[in-house]
Structures are given as C-alpha cells and as structure tokens.
ZADO-1210 file (C-alpha; in nm, 4 decimals, padded with zeros to 6 digits):
<atoms>
<atom x="-02.6768" y="-00.9188" z="00.1038" code="MET" pos="1"/>
<atom x="-02.5739" y="-00.5808" z="00.2368" code="GLU" pos="2"/>
<atom x="-02.2356" y="-00.4505" z="00.1224" code="VAL" pos="3"/>
<atom x="-02.0368" y="-00.2972" z="00.4039" code="SER" pos="4"/>
<atom x="-01.8400" y="00.0198" z="00.3625" code="ILE" pos="5"/>
<atom x="-01.4711" y="-00.0448" z="00.2887" code="MET" pos="6"/>
<atom x="-01.5199" y="-00.3955" z="00.1554" code="GLN" pos="7"/>
<atom x="-01.3307" y="-00.4349" z="-00.1714" code="PHE" pos="8"/>
<atom x="-01.4152" y="-00.6816" z="-00.4481" code="PRO" pos="9"/>
<atom x="-01.1710" y="-00.9736" z="-00.4645" code="ASP" pos="10"/>
<atom x="-00.9729" y="-00.8475" z="-00.7651" code="LYS" pos="11"/>
<atom x="-00.9345" y="-00.4964" z="-00.6205" code="VAL" pos="12"/>
<atom x="-00.8287" y="-00.6456" z="-00.2863" code="TYR" pos="13"/>
<atom x="-00.5663" y="-00.8659" z="-00.4538" code="ASP" pos="14"/>
<atom x="-00.4193" y="-00.5770" z="-00.6544" code="VAL" pos="15"/>
<atom x="-00.4112" y="-00.3386" z="-00.3563" code="LEU" pos="16"/>
<atom x="-00.2517" y="-00.6055" z="-00.1380" code="LYS" pos="17"/>
<atom x="00.0177" y="-00.6689" z="-00.4013" code="TRP" pos="18"/>
<atom x="00.0834" y="-00.2946" z="-00.4303" code="ILE" pos="19"/>
<atom x="00.0959" y="-00.2409" z="-00.0520" code="ALA" pos="20"/>
<atom x="00.3078" y="-00.5464" z="00.0325" code="LEU" pos="21"/>
<atom x="00.5407" y="-00.5706" z="-00.2681" code="ILE" pos="22"/>
<atom x="00.5452" y="-00.2732" z="-00.5045" code="VAL" pos="23"/>
<atom x="00.5527" y="00.0293" z="-00.2733" code="LEU" pos="24"/>
<atom x="00.8077" y="-00.1032" z="-00.0212" code="PRO" pos="25"/>
<atom x="01.0298" y="-00.2224" z="-00.3061" code="ALA" pos="26"/>
<atom x="01.0048" y="00.1099" z="-00.4869" code="PHE" pos="27"/>
<atom x="01.0657" y="00.3057" z="-00.1662" code="GLY" pos="28"/>
<atom x="01.3786" y="00.1048" z="-00.0894" code="ALA" pos="29"/>
<atom x="01.4970" y="00.1277" z="-00.4506" code="PHE" pos="30"/>
<atom x="01.4505" y="00.5039" z="-00.4732" code="TYR" pos="31"/>
<atom x="01.6116" y="00.5611" z="-00.1337" code="ALA" pos="32"/>
<atom x="01.9168" y="00.3565" z="-00.2286" code="THR" pos="33"/>
<atom x="01.9597" y="00.4651" z="-00.5897" code="VAL" pos="34"/>
<atom x="01.8530" y="00.8218" z="-00.5230" code="GLY" pos="35"/>
<atom x="02.1175" y="00.8658" z="-00.2556" code="ALA" pos="36"/>
<atom x="02.3839" y="00.7052" z="-00.4746" code="ALA" pos="37"/>
<atom x="02.3009" y="00.9194" z="-00.7783" code="TRP" pos="38"/>
<atom x="02.2110" y="01.2400" z="-00.5992" code="GLY" pos="39"/>
<atom x="01.8492" y="01.2361" z="-00.7149" code="LEU" pos="40"/>
<atom x="01.6240" y="01.5107" z="-00.5765" code="PRO" pos="41"/>
<atom x="01.3904" y="01.4799" z="-00.2781" code="TYR" pos="42"/>
<atom x="01.5010" y="01.1293" z="-00.1761" code="VAL" pos="43"/>
<atom x="01.3723" y="01.1483" z="00.1826" code="GLU" pos="44"/>
<atom x="01.0329" y="01.3078" z="00.1061" code="PRO" pos="45"/>
<atom x="00.9641" y="01.0678" z="-00.1821" code="ILE" pos="46"/>
<atom x="01.0703" y="00.7638" z="00.0197" code="LYS" pos="47"/>
<atom x="00.8580" y="00.8723" z="00.3156" code="THR" pos="48"/>
<atom x="00.5542" y="00.9418" z="00.0961" code="THR" pos="49"/>
<atom x="00.5772" y="00.6110" z="-00.0901" code="VAL" pos="50"/>
<atom x="00.6153" y="00.4090" z="00.2291" code="LEU" pos="51"/>
<atom x="00.3355" y="00.6013" z="00.4029" code="ALA" pos="52"/>
<atom x="00.1098" y="00.5303" z="00.1048" code="LEU" pos="53"/>
<atom x="00.1894" y="00.1603" z="00.1432" code="GLY" pos="54"/>
<atom x="00.0914" y="00.1718" z="00.5101" code="VAL" pos="55"/>
<atom x="-00.2310" y="00.3578" z="00.4252" code="PHE" pos="56"/>
<atom x="-00.3300" y="00.1045" z="00.1583" code="ILE" pos="57"/>
<atom x="-00.2404" y="-00.1781" z="00.3966" code="GLY" pos="58"/>
<atom x="-00.4691" y="-00.0283" z="00.6610" code="ALA" pos="59"/>
<atom x="-00.7523" y="00.0033" z="00.4090" code="CYS" pos="60"/>
<atom x="-00.7238" y="-00.3593" z="00.3020" code="ILE" pos="61"/>
<atom x="-00.7071" y="-00.4580" z="00.6691" code="GLY" pos="62"/>
<atom x="-01.0394" y="-00.2826" z="00.7294" code="VAL" pos="63"/>
<atom x="-01.1817" y="-00.4496" z="00.4198" code="SER" pos="64"/>
<atom x="-01.0685" y="-00.7906" z="00.5461" code="THR" pos="65"/>
<atom x="-01.2204" y="-00.7239" z="00.8859" code="HIS" pos="66"/>
<atom x="-01.5527" y="-00.6214" z="00.7296" code="ASN" pos="67"/>
<atom x="-01.5496" y="-00.9250" z="00.5024" code="TYR" pos="68"/>
<atom x="-01.4799" y="-01.1647" z="00.7899" code="ASN" pos="69"/>
<atom x="-01.7440" y="-00.9957" z="01.0048" code="LYS" pos="70"/>
<atom x="-02.0025" y="-01.0601" z="00.7332" code="GLY" pos="71"/>
<atom x="-01.9191" y="-01.4313" z="00.7033" code="GLN" pos="72"/>
</atoms>
C-alpha cells in the first residue's frame, strides 16, 4: 500500500487533534485572560501565535484525514 504525503499514523493524528482542538485554544484563551489581568508581557502576540498554530495543526490533520479517506 502506498503511503500518501501528509497522512499521519493513528496515534500521531489523535495527539495532534487533541492539541489543535483542546490544548491550544484553551491555552490561548487562558493566557489572553490571565495575561491581561496580571499585566503579563506580549499578551496579544502570544495569543495570536498560539491560536494560529492551532489552526495550522487543524489544517494539517484535515489534509491527513482527506488523504486517508481518499485511500479507503
């Protein structure tokens, strides 16, 4: 069976999905809220970077899912 580019193994897919859907949005919201309340540095750039990383990982797992389904 030929392995397509951007097709993650099941365990990697599960971990990346958990990070993209749960961890990064939760951390971004937490840092934005707590950082503003406590005057932490670089709140907006960190929040934007974390959330953009979540979107990027989500797009990668979406491509992986598409490639997986295409091969079925």
